[in-house]
Backbone bond lengths (Angstrom), bond angles and torsions (degrees), N, CA, C in turn:
res aa  C-N    CA-C-N  psi(-1)  N-CA   C-N-CA  omega(-1)  CA-C   N-CA-C  phi
1 M - - - 1.460 - - 1.532 111.85 -
2 N 1.395 117.43 -12.67 1.451 119.84 -179.76 1.529 111.95 -64.44
3 N 1.327 116.53 -26.22 1.453 120.88 -178.99 1.531 112.55 -92.99
4 T 1.322 116.24 11.88 1.462 119.83 -178.13 1.523 111.41 -65.69
5 N 1.317 115.34 134.69 1.461 121.97 174.28 1.524 107.97 -71.87
6 D 1.324 117.20 114.36 1.469 119.65 -177.79 1.525 112.32 -100.55
7 K 1.332 117.41 6.45 1.461 120.89 179.86 1.522 111.32 -82.81
8 F 1.318 116.69 -40.29 1.458 120.76 -178.96 1.515 110.57 -153.41
9 C 1.322 115.41 162.80 1.461 121.45 174.54 1.522 108.30 -138.02
10 F 1.313 115.24 170.34 1.455 121.66 170.10 1.533 107.97 -104.11
11 S 1.315 116.40 157.97 1.469 120.40 174.90 1.516 108.78 -141.02
12 T 1.341 115.32 149.11 1.460 119.59 178.06 1.518 110.71 -155.36
13 L 1.314 115.08 163.25 1.459 123.43 179.66 1.522 108.34 -108.15
14 A 1.339 116.58 131.63 1.468 120.11 -177.36 1.520 109.85 -137.83
15 L 1.324 116.00 84.21 1.458 121.39 179.16 1.524 109.22 -104.05
16 G 1.317 116.26 120.97 1.459 121.22 -178.84 1.519 111.86 97.06
17 E 1.329 114.76 155.84 1.463 120.87 -175.64 1.521 112.80 -58.70
18 R 1.324 116.32 -40.26 1.463 120.55 -178.01 1.523 111.83 -60.15
19 Y 1.319 116.30 -44.54 1.462 119.41 -178.09 1.523 111.86 -78.45
20 R 1.321 118.25 -27.10 1.465 119.38 173.05 1.523 110.21 -65.71
21 K 1.323 116.19 -38.90 1.462 120.21 178.30 1.521 110.46 -63.25
22 M 1.332 117.26 -43.84 1.460 120.59 178.25 1.529 111.12 -64.65
23 T 1.337 115.90 -35.67 1.463 120.02 179.19 1.524 111.20 -65.60
24 K 1.326 116.86 -36.44 1.467 119.87 176.38 1.521 110.67 -61.62
25 T 1.321 116.36 -40.95 1.467 120.58 177.21 1.520 110.77 -65.22
26 L 1.330 115.56 -42.96 1.469 120.30 178.04 1.528 110.68 -60.92
27 A 1.326 117.15 -41.35 1.472 121.42 179.05 1.525 111.30 -63.76
28 E 1.322 116.59 -38.77 1.468 120.02 177.02 1.521 110.71 -65.88
29 D 1.330 116.68 -40.24 1.469 120.34 175.30 1.529 110.50 -59.67
30 L 1.321 115.28 -44.51 1.465 120.00 -177.28 1.527 110.60 -65.18
31 K 1.319 115.95 -39.86 1.464 120.60 178.38 1.521 110.94 -61.94
32 K 1.324 116.29 -38.04 1.460 121.96 -179.13 1.527 112.08 -73.47
33 Y 1.315 116.69 -44.18 1.458 120.70 -171.17 1.524 114.84 -100.49
34 S 1.337 116.96 -7.92 1.465 120.15 176.94 1.527 109.11 -153.24
35 P 1.321 117.56 68.06 1.467 121.23 -177.91 1.528 111.22 -56.18
36 G 1.326 115.57 134.00 1.463 120.03 179.07 1.510 114.41 92.70
37 T 1.334 117.21 -10.15 1.466 120.59 178.06 1.519 109.69 -88.16
38 M 1.326 116.13 133.24 1.455 121.16 -174.34 1.532 111.85 -94.10
39 L 1.324 114.23 153.17 1.469 122.75 176.13 1.521 108.14 -119.37
40 V 1.322 117.18 113.61 1.471 122.27 177.78 1.527 107.51 -88.59
41 V 1.334 115.97 128.15 1.463 120.52 -172.72 1.525 111.22 -128.78
42 G 1.330 116.60 123.79 1.456 121.89 169.77 1.518 107.66 -90.82
43 T 1.332 116.84 122.98 1.458 119.93 -172.60 1.524 111.57 -149.87
44 D 1.332 115.38 154.78 1.449 120.29 178.39 1.528 112.46 -75.29
45 K 1.344 117.79 -18.84 1.467 121.20 -179.70 1.530 109.88 -136.19
46 P 1.339 116.89 80.49 1.468 120.38 -178.67 1.527 113.41 -58.24
47 K 1.332 117.41 -33.27 1.465 120.50 -177.72 1.523 112.00 -59.84
48 D 1.315 116.23 -27.60 1.464 121.09 -178.78 1.525 112.19 -67.76
49 L 1.339 116.38 -15.57 1.465 120.12 -175.89 1.532 112.90 -115.82
50 L 1.330 116.96 2.84 1.461 120.40 -174.22 1.524 113.30 -66.74
51 S 1.315 116.99 -22.52 1.474 119.45 -178.25 1.527 112.55 -75.02
52 L 1.324 117.32 -10.64 1.467 122.07 -178.60 1.523 109.09 -91.66
53 N 1.321 116.71 113.42 1.471 119.19 -171.86 1.521 114.34 -76.72
54 N 1.328 117.47 -5.25 1.468 118.95 175.64 1.530 111.89 -108.83
55 V 1.332 116.02 17.21 1.466 121.51 179.93 1.527 110.29 -116.40
56 I 1.335 115.84 135.14 1.465 122.33 172.72 1.526 106.65 -112.60
57 P 1.347 117.36 93.45 1.465 119.07 -177.58 1.527 111.44 -89.83
58 F 1.316 116.73 148.87 1.460 120.29 172.73 1.522 108.78 -142.81
59 K 1.307 115.05 156.17 1.463 121.75 -174.97 1.524 110.88 -72.07
60 L 1.327 115.15 128.26 1.460 120.92 177.40 1.522 108.43 -151.98
61 S 1.316 116.58 126.78 1.460 121.30 174.77 1.522 108.66 -106.06
62 Q 1.309 116.66 161.47 1.461 120.16 -177.89 1.515 111.17 -61.17
63 Q 1.328 115.50 129.56 1.457 122.17 176.84 1.530 111.40 -107.20
64 G 1.321 117.26 -30.38 1.455 121.32 178.66 1.515 111.18 -59.99
65 I 1.316 117.10 146.98 1.465 121.00 -173.35 1.520 111.85 -66.58
66 L 1.316 117.63 -53.29 1.466 120.57 179.74 1.517 111.73 -104.55
67 H 1.317 116.20 -46.09 1.459 121.93 179.80 1.529 109.57 -121.09
68 C 1.318 116.01 176.40 1.468 120.09 -177.85 1.521 112.98 -110.82
69 Y 1.337 117.15 18.17 1.461 119.94 -175.10 1.528 113.11 -56.79
70 H 1.319 116.52 -42.55 1.464 119.79 -178.51 1.534 112.32 -76.84
71 D 1.328 117.41 -10.95 1.461 120.28 -177.49 1.523 112.82 -71.13
72 K 1.325 117.21 -15.15 1.467 119.00 178.54 1.526 110.80 -64.06
73 R 1.335 117.68 -16.86 1.461 118.92 178.51 1.534 110.59 -65.49
74 F 1.336 118.00 -31.25 1.466 120.96 178.76 1.530 110.74 -67.90
75 V 1.326 116.41 -33.77 1.461 120.22 179.02 1.528 109.83 -71.07
76 I 1.328 115.96 -41.41 1.466 120.18 176.81 1.526 109.87 -61.18
77 L 1.325 116.96 -42.98 1.462 121.53 179.58 1.526 111.01 -60.21
78 K 1.333 116.67 -44.89 1.466 121.06 178.52 1.522 110.09 -62.34
79 A 1.316 116.52 -44.16 1.461 120.72 -179.14 1.527 111.36 -63.67
80 L 1.332 116.36 -38.69 1.465 120.20 179.42 1.529 112.50 -67.33
81 S 1.313 116.76 -20.52 1.467 119.73 176.55 1.531 111.40 -74.79
82 K 1.334 116.91 -11.86 1.454 121.78 -177.10 1.529 113.52 -119.22
83 F 1.343 116.78 -25.65 1.461 121.34 -176.03 1.532 109.82 -135.83
84 D 1.330 115.47 154.45 1.468 119.97 -179.02 1.518 112.70 -79.89
85 N 1.327 116.96 -26.88 1.461 121.90 -175.94 1.525 109.36 -131.75
86 V 1.322 116.00 128.99 1.461 121.15 -174.76 1.524 109.63 -123.33
87 I 1.324 114.97 126.39 1.463 121.45 175.10 1.525 107.44 -100.42
88 Q 1.326 116.43 105.08 1.459 121.22 179.21 1.523 108.51 -80.97
89 I 1.324 116.16 124.20 1.452 121.57 -177.20 1.523 109.22 -134.58
90 D 1.315 117.92 136.48 1.462 120.25 178.32 1.525 109.76 -70.70
91 A 1.329 115.59 145.85 1.467 120.82 -176.87 1.522 112.14 -62.63
92 D 1.328 117.00 -28.32 1.469 120.38 -179.43 1.530 110.79 -86.31
93 T 1.322 114.60 48.67 1.464 123.11 -179.83 1.522 108.25 -130.17
94 R 1.308 116.45 142.60 1.466 121.45 173.47 1.527 109.23 -110.06
95 I 1.311 115.62 140.60 1.461 121.52 170.01 1.521 106.39 -93.23
96 V 1.318 116.79 124.99 1.464 120.00 -169.98 1.526 113.73 -115.40
97 D 1.328 117.07 -1.14 1.461 119.58 179.08 1.529 108.21 -159.16
98 T 1.306 116.12 174.88 1.461 122.40 -174.12 1.529 112.13 -61.25
99 I 1.330 115.53 131.57 1.467 121.41 174.88 1.531 107.99 -78.53
100 P 1.328 117.96 122.60 1.471 119.28 178.28 1.525 110.86 -60.51
101 Q 1.313 117.06 135.79 1.460 120.99 -179.91 1.525 112.29 -93.11
102 D 1.328 117.01 -6.26 1.460 120.68 -179.16 1.519 112.07 -103.32
103 L 1.347 115.89 27.84 1.460 119.73 178.10 1.523 110.10 -61.58
104 S 1.313 116.51 140.39 1.460 120.92 174.72 1.525 108.22 -109.92
105 F 1.323 116.08 141.50 1.460 121.12 -174.94 1.524 110.09 -119.01
106 S 1.312 115.23 153.63 1.464 120.85 -173.48 1.525 111.14 -117.59
107 K 1.320 116.29 120.43 1.458 120.19 173.62 1.525 109.24 -67.82
108 G 1.323 115.14 145.39 1.457 119.18 176.83 1.506 114.11 77.49
109 V 1.348 116.29 13.37 1.459 120.34 -177.49 1.530 109.70 -135.07
110 I 1.334 116.48 131.36 1.461 120.93 166.93 1.530 104.81 -89.23
111 E 1.328 116.14 111.03 1.461 120.64 -173.25 1.522 110.88 -90.29
112 G 1.318 116.41 124.20 1.451 120.46 178.92 1.513 111.19 170.59
113 F 1.315 115.77 170.70 1.461 119.07 174.88 1.515 109.23 -63.10
114 N 1.323 116.86 137.97 1.458 119.29 178.95 1.519 109.51 -150.29
115 E 1.322 114.55 157.02 1.458 121.91 173.34 1.516 108.37 -148.37
116 N 1.300 116.76 162.29 1.455 120.20 -178.98 1.525 110.49 -51.58
117 L 1.326 115.69 128.89 1.468 120.45 -174.05 1.521 112.59 -62.96
118 V 1.320 117.06 -45.22 1.467 119.85 -178.36 1.527 110.36 -62.04
119 T 1.324 116.33 -41.78 1.465 120.49 177.85 1.528 110.39 -61.86
120 H 1.321 116.41 -44.87 1.462 121.80 -179.15 1.526 111.52 -63.20
121 V 1.327 116.27 -47.30 1.466 120.33 -177.94 1.525 110.79 -66.20
122 N 1.300 117.50 -42.80 1.471 120.50 178.09 1.520 111.66 -60.03
123 K 1.322 116.05 -30.73 1.461 121.33 -178.40 1.532 111.90 -76.85
124 Y 1.349 117.02 -39.99 1.464 120.18 -169.95 1.535 114.61 -112.43
125 T 1.323 118.04 -40.40 1.469 120.84 -176.51 1.536 110.25 -139.45
126 P 1.320 118.07 63.94 1.468 120.43 -175.46 1.521 113.46 -60.72
127 E 1.322 117.54 -23.71 1.465 120.94 -179.84 1.533 112.02 -65.86
128 R 1.335 117.27 -15.96 1.463 120.64 -178.68 1.533 112.82 -89.65
129 L 1.294 117.61 -11.88 1.460 120.17 -169.73 1.525 112.77 -63.26
130 E 1.333 117.57 -38.83 1.465 120.24 -179.70 1.522 111.01 -59.63
131 R 1.332 116.98 -45.60 1.463 120.23 -178.96 1.525 111.12 -70.12
132 L 1.318 117.49 -36.10 1.462 120.73 177.41 1.526 110.59 -66.36
133 N 1.323 116.53 -36.95 1.461 119.99 174.91 1.524 111.10 -62.65
134 K 1.332 115.64 -38.36 1.461 119.54 -178.60 1.520 111.64 -66.64
135 I 1.341 116.71 -42.92 1.464 118.13 179.92 1.532 110.27 -68.72
136 A 1.329 116.97 -33.96 1.462 119.60 177.29 1.526 110.61 -63.21
137 T 1.325 116.44 -40.13 1.460 120.70 177.27 1.521 110.69 -64.41
138 K 1.326 117.04 -41.08 1.463 121.30 -179.82 1.524 111.93 -59.77
139 I 1.332 115.89 -41.60 1.465 119.01 -176.35 1.537 111.94 -95.49
140 E 1.322 115.43 6.00 1.465 122.60 172.76 1.529 112.88 62.25
141 V 1.334 114.80 52.62 1.460 119.40 171.42 1.527 108.86 -127.00
142 D 1.302 115.30 156.24 1.464 121.84 177.75 1.518 108.23 -89.58
143 I 1.326 116.90 106.54 1.461 120.47 -173.82 1.522 112.10 -60.40
144 S 1.316 117.46 -25.21 1.468 119.79 179.84 1.527 111.77 -67.17
145 Q 1.341 116.32 -16.53 1.462 121.21 179.20 1.527 112.40 -96.13
146 A 1.336 117.29 -3.32 1.469 121.19 -177.98 1.520 111.01 -86.49
147 N 1.329 115.61 151.88 1.457 121.79 176.52 1.524 110.98 -114.89
148 F 1.303 115.87 144.67 1.455 122.19 165.59 1.525 107.43 -76.44
149 V 1.349 117.49 137.76 1.466 122.23 179.24 1.524 109.51 -116.08
150 Y 1.304 116.42 128.02 1.471 123.16 178.91 1.525 108.92 -60.18
151 E 1.337 116.63 110.05 1.457 120.70 -164.83 1.522 115.99 -82.66
152 S 1.339 119.13 -11.42 1.465 119.61 -176.55 1.527 112.98 -83.37
153 L 1.344 117.28 -11.86 1.461 121.21 177.10 1.524 108.73 -157.45
154 F 1.330 115.91 110.29 1.464 120.08 176.37 1.518 109.34 -155.25
155 I 1.307 116.04 166.61 1.467 121.61 -173.04 1.528 109.93 -121.93
156 V 1.331 115.36 133.75 1.466 122.17 174.63 1.525 107.95 -123.26
157 S 1.315 116.81 131.68 1.460 121.59 -179.84 1.527 110.72 -122.20
158 K 1.320 115.25 153.20 1.460 119.46 176.10 1.519 110.59 -62.24
159 D 1.337 115.29 142.11 1.465 120.15 -179.45 1.520 109.64 -152.24
160 N 1.327 115.52 66.26 1.469 121.80 175.51 1.531 113.19 53.83
161 G 1.291 116.92 36.71 1.460 121.49 175.98 1.515 115.03 94.91
162 K 1.330 117.48 -12.21 1.463 119.35 178.64 1.525 111.32 -61.78
163 E 1.334 114.98 -33.26 1.462 119.23 -179.63 1.526 111.66 -64.94
164 L 1.333 116.72 -31.24 1.465 120.39 178.68 1.524 110.49 -73.55
165 E 1.322 115.22 -39.47 1.469 119.69 176.53 1.529 110.33 -64.81
166 F 1.321 116.05 -36.40 1.460 121.71 176.98 1.521 110.83 -60.34
167 I 1.334 116.96 -46.61 1.463 121.43 180.00 1.535 110.51 -63.30
168 E 1.331 116.68 -43.09 1.463 120.95 -179.09 1.527 111.60 -63.42
169 Q 1.316 116.76 -46.92 1.462 120.26 -178.87 1.529 111.84 -69.70
170 W 1.318 117.57 -33.07 1.459 121.53 174.52 1.523 109.60 -56.34
171 G 1.333 116.13 -45.36 1.452 120.12 179.45 1.510 112.69 -62.76
172 K 1.316 116.28 -41.73 1.466 120.50 -177.60 1.528 111.40 -68.35
173 I 1.317 116.17 -45.98 1.464 120.17 -179.61 1.528 110.50 -68.19
174 G 1.321 116.11 -40.07 1.460 119.99 177.77 1.521 112.14 -61.58
175 L 1.334 116.87 -40.83 1.456 120.64 179.08 1.529 110.84 -66.56
176 Y 1.321 116.82 -41.35 1.468 119.71 177.11 1.528 110.24 -55.15
177 L 1.312 116.43 -46.55 1.462 120.33 -178.58 1.525 111.38 -67.86
178 E 1.322 116.87 -39.35 1.470 119.40 178.59 1.526 111.43 -63.55
179 L 1.311 116.59 -40.12 1.462 119.86 177.79 1.526 111.59 -66.99
180 N 1.325 115.02 -15.07 1.461 120.20 175.43 1.534 111.16 -109.30
181 R 1.325 115.21 27.29 1.463 124.42 170.64 1.524 114.98 67.14
182 I 1.319 116.67 25.57 1.468 120.46 170.74 1.522 106.33 -110.66
183 H 1.316 116.06 100.08 1.463 121.21 -169.74 1.522 114.12 -102.09
184 S 1.320 117.26 -1.73 1.464 120.11 179.84 1.524 108.83 -135.77
185 G 1.335 116.06 -172.89 1.466 119.24 -178.55 1.509 112.64 81.41
186 E 1.348 116.91 43.14 1.462 118.79 -178.32 1.522 111.88 -65.91
187 G 1.341 117.65 -20.02 1.460 119.73 175.86 1.517 112.46 -61.50
188 N 1.341 116.41 -32.25 1.466 120.50 175.37 1.523 110.62 -67.98
189 V 1.329 115.49 -42.97 1.469 120.22 -178.73 1.526 110.70 -66.44
190 I 1.318 116.76 -40.81 1.466 120.52 177.86 1.527 109.89 -58.11
191 G 1.320 116.36 -44.55 1.460 120.40 -178.63 1.516 113.48 -67.19
192 I 1.331 116.75 -44.72 1.466 120.54 179.14 1.526 110.16 -64.66
193 T 1.328 116.36 -41.53 1.462 120.52 -179.95 1.520 111.26 -64.46
194 A 1.321 116.42 -43.74 1.468 119.88 178.73 1.528 110.60 -58.39
195 L 1.327 116.69 -42.84 1.470 120.86 178.67 1.528 110.53 -62.12
196 K 1.321 116.48 -42.57 1.464 121.22 -179.78 1.529 111.51 -62.63
197 I 1.335 116.72 -42.03 1.465 121.24 -175.33 1.525 111.92 -80.15
198 G 1.317 116.21 -20.39 1.453 119.70 -177.04 1.512 113.55 94.37
199 L 1.332 116.24 24.96 1.458 121.56 175.26 1.526 109.28 -97.89
200 K 1.315 116.59 138.62 1.451 120.41 175.66 1.524 109.93 -80.02
201 T 1.311 117.15 157.37 1.466 121.93 170.58 1.520 106.38 -119.27
202 S 1.323 115.89 127.26 1.459 118.49 -172.64 1.517 111.82 -148.41
203 L 1.317 116.13 139.51 1.458 122.36 172.09 1.525 106.51 -82.92
204 T 1.328 116.30 102.57 1.460 121.51 -173.61 1.532 111.34 -99.13
205 P 1.327 117.05 161.61 1.465 120.06 176.01 1.531 112.81 -57.14
206 S 1.337 117.74 -36.66 1.466 120.19 179.37 1.521 110.91 -64.60
207 W 1.337 116.33 -42.68 1.469 118.46 177.98 1.532 110.44 -63.56
208 E 1.301 117.70 -42.02 1.463 120.88 -179.86 1.524 111.12 -62.18
209 R 1.320 117.04 -37.89 1.466 120.37 178.51 1.526 110.44 -66.72
210 L 1.318 116.58 -37.73 1.462 120.13 176.74 1.529 111.28 -68.53
211 K 1.319 116.27 -43.04 1.462 120.59 179.69 1.525 110.81 -59.44
212 N 1.318 116.60 -35.44 1.458 121.34 -177.06 1.529 113.14 -70.50
213 V 1.332 117.72 -17.41 1.477 120.11 -179.19 1.530 111.85 -113.56
214 T 1.336 116.54 15.10 1.467 121.03 177.77 1.520 109.84 -129.20
215 K 1.331 114.43 158.16 1.462 120.18 177.55 1.522 108.78 -140.47
216 H 1.331 115.74 114.79 1.459 122.06 179.94 1.518 109.30 -93.94
217 F 1.362 116.21 127.28 1.463 118.11 -176.13 1.514 113.88 -114.19
218 D 1.334 119.46 1.45 1.473 124.20 170.98 1.520 113.24 56.26
219 A 1.331 115.02 93.00 1.460 121.27 -180.00 1.523 112.24 -98.23
220 S 1.326 117.76 17.78 1.468 120.84 -173.80 1.520 113.83 -83.14
221 T 1.327 117.68 2.89 1.457 119.51 178.34 1.526 110.36 -62.60
222 T 1.305 116.07 143.80 1.465 121.31 -175.39 1.523 111.72 -70.57
223 R 1.328 115.73 135.64 1.461 121.01 175.37 1.519 109.32 -108.72
224 K 1.328 116.08 158.96 1.455 119.91 178.11 1.524 110.11 -66.78
225 S 1.336 115.84 138.36 1.459 121.53 179.78 1.513 109.68 -121.82
226 S 1.317 115.66 150.69 1.458 120.16 177.07 1.523 109.50 -74.52
227 Y 1.320 115.98 167.44 1.463 120.44 179.00 1.529 110.32 -60.10
228 I 1.340 116.25 -42.19 1.466 120.59 -179.36 1.524 110.55 -63.54
229 D 1.340 116.11 -42.55 1.462 119.79 178.72 1.525 111.33 -61.27
230 K 1.330 115.33 -43.32 1.465 119.78 179.68 1.525 110.96 -64.71
231 F 1.335 116.30 -40.36 1.468 120.80 179.62 1.530 110.23 -63.62
232 N 1.343 116.65 -47.93 1.460 120.75 -179.48 1.529 111.58 -62.44
233 K 1.318 115.11 -39.92 1.464 119.29 178.94 1.521 111.02 -63.16
234 R 1.342 116.06 -39.33 1.461 120.61 -179.60 1.532 110.90 -66.93
235 V 1.320 116.38 -41.92 1.469 120.65 179.07 1.519 110.03 -61.84
236 K 1.321 116.70 -46.19 1.468 120.59 -179.33 1.531 111.36 -65.22
237 Y 1.324 115.36 -36.21 1.467 119.50 178.02 1.529 110.26 -60.67
238 H 1.326 117.21 -48.45 1.460 120.17 -177.93 1.527 111.12 -67.28
239 Y 1.319 117.21 -33.49 1.459 120.29 175.88 1.531 110.61 -62.43
240 R 1.332 116.11 -49.51 1.469 119.72 -179.49 1.525 111.36 -66.21
241 L 1.332 117.00 -37.09 1.459 120.91 178.95 1.522 110.69 -61.73
242 N 1.316 117.19 -50.81 1.464 120.75 -178.07 1.528 112.22 -67.80
243 K 1.322 115.81 -37.03 1.465 120.47 176.54 1.521 110.68 -60.26
244 N 1.328 117.03 -45.04 1.463 120.87 -178.27 1.517 111.84 -74.74
245 R 1.316 117.81 -31.51 1.465 120.00 174.84 1.520 110.27 -61.92
246 L 1.319 116.21 -41.85 1.464 120.64 178.52 1.524 110.43 -66.65
247 F 1.328 116.46 -43.33 1.469 120.61 178.89 1.526 110.62 -59.18
248 A 1.328 116.12 -41.00 1.467 121.28 -176.46 1.523 112.62 -66.38
249 L 1.319 117.75 -19.94 1.465 120.81 178.24 1.525 111.96 -62.95
250 K 1.343 116.46 -22.21 1.459 120.36 178.97 1.527 111.56 -65.88
251 D 1.331 116.23 -23.34 1.464 121.35 176.93 1.530 107.17 -130.69
252 F 1.314 114.89 64.28 1.469 122.11 -170.90 1.526 112.20 -56.61
253 D 1.330 116.88 -45.35 1.465 119.65 -175.93 1.529 111.64 -61.66
254 F 1.319 116.16 -39.45 1.468 119.18 -178.67 1.523 111.29 -69.46
255 F 1.303 117.55 -47.53 1.461 120.50 -171.36 1.528 114.21 -86.16
256 Y 1.341 117.50 -26.05 1.462 118.08 -169.88 1.533 114.63 -120.00
257 K 1.310 118.05 -2.18 1.469 118.79 178.80 1.524 110.96 -111.41
């Protein structure tokens, strides 16, 4: 551990055997291309990753109502408790070349590919724009000034507590959208939240250097499930839905008006 890189770490979410397996591959890539750099992992079975000496696993179960896209914020939060700069990377990503060790990071900036949110939503999911406009009005931001952030690879750095407020508001805005049947598109939430907190979103040279040595292959395509798997998934979905509906009653005006 004496050779551990204490400037930055990577973080990822690994729920289920399939994603734990991909995380093991990602950890091996990281060991090869950035020796001493740690990977913080939120996972349902931390013991499965304990043999990897460059992984810091911790117990995390799915919190998102239908999907776990917004749950990566818990992994970022854990990583920020140990490192000043966190590179959030999806588990279904390969590192294919040396990670530069002279990366520079920017306080007050969510570093990653971004584009105007309204333009992005109109292009890919225009049916969501009305609800996104409503949440923007609730939190008093001009949605036309918000950016969509490419969610499979981005950087969050400590900034005198702003990063903690960012994580908290991400959860609140994400839950509002989930309760209104928008269960994906966390890149939109990241952008709206950053605008609310006063964080910039920027495609930085450090992010571009990281993008150039990684390859994301997107393993989120649906696989066939057994009847039992589908039944269990449905039960858990309704449990999380009702749990979050009850939680949201604590701030009725925000979530239900």
